[in-house]
C-alpha positions in Angstrom: 6.9 -86.5 -18.1 9.6 -86.5 -15.7 10.1 -83.6 -13.5 13.8 -82.7 -12.9 15.1 -82.5 -9.2 18.6 -80.9 -10.6 19.9 -78.0 -8.9 21.3 -75.5 -10.9 23.8 -72.5 -11.1 22.9 -69.7 -13.6 26.0 -67.5 -14.5 25.5 -64.4 -16.9 28.0 -62.3 -18.2 26.9 -59.0 -19.4 28.2 -57.3 -22.5 31.0 -54.9 -21.9 34.5 -53.9 -23.4 36.7 -55.7 -21.2 37.9 -58.8 -23.2 35.1 -58.9 -25.4 36.6 -61.2 -27.8 37.8 -63.7 -24.7 36.1 -66.1 -22.7 36.0 -66.3 -18.8 36.4 -69.4 -17.0 34.0 -70.3 -14.4 35.3 -72.6 -11.2 32.8 -74.3 -8.6 34.4 -75.7 -5.7 37.9 -75.2 -7.5 37.3 -77.2 -10.5 36.6 -75.5 -13.7 33.1 -76.0 -15.1 32.7 -74.0 -18.4 33.6 -70.8 -19.9 31.3 -67.5 -20.8 31.9 -65.2 -23.8 30.5 -61.6 -23.7 26.5 -61.7 -23.4 26.5 -65.3 -22.5 24.2 -66.8 -20.0 24.8 -70.6 -18.7 23.3 -72.9 -16.3 25.4 -75.8 -14.8 23.8 -78.6 -12.8 25.1 -79.2 -9.2 24.6 -81.6 -6.3 22.3 -79.9 -3.5 24.6 -78.4 -0.7 27.1 -75.7 -0.2 29.5 -74.6 -3.0 31.9 -71.8 -3.8 32.0 -70.0 -7.4 34.6 -67.6 -8.8 35.6 -66.5 -12.3 38.9 -66.2 -14.0 40.7 -64.8 -17.0 44.4 -65.3 -17.0 45.9 -64.2 -13.7 42.8 -62.0 -12.8 39.8 -63.4 -10.8 37.0 -62.5 -9.0 36.3 -62.7 -5.3 34.8 -66.2 -4.2 31.3 -66.6 -3.5 29.8 -69.2 -1.2 26.4 -70.3 -1.6 23.9 -73.0 -0.3 21.5 -74.6 -3.2 18.8 -76.9 -2.3 17.1 -79.7 -4.4 15.4 -78.6 -7.4 16.7 -75.0 -6.9 18.4 -72.6 -9.3 20.4 -70.0 -8.0 22.8 -67.3 -9.6 23.3 -64.4 -11.6 27.0 -63.9 -11.0 28.0 -60.8 -13.5 31.9 -61.4 -13.8 32.5 -58.0 -15.6 31.3 -56.2 -12.8 32.9 -58.3 -10.1 36.0 -57.0 -8.8 39.2 -58.7 -10.3 42.3 -59.3 -8.2 45.7 -60.0 -8.9 48.2 -61.2 -6.4 45.5 -59.8 -3.5 45.5 -56.4 -5.3 42.1 -55.0 -6.8 42.5 -54.1 -10.8 
């Protein structure tokens, strides 16, 4: 049995009324890495080091969060529904 030394980011989108039938895009280091539907939890493999993440739907996006992940570590649990969304620098 081979042990995994992958680093991971886990992202959870809680269920809510906002955009319930739409998916939020997840961006790490400016690159889209996946989508989250209402109530979804996903894990994404990352290289160890410093990264930034934000969630986006249409013209709205969450604040960018910078974090450090070490080898074989799992970080995360960002909840985009409760994250402040911004449009043109103004909170929504």
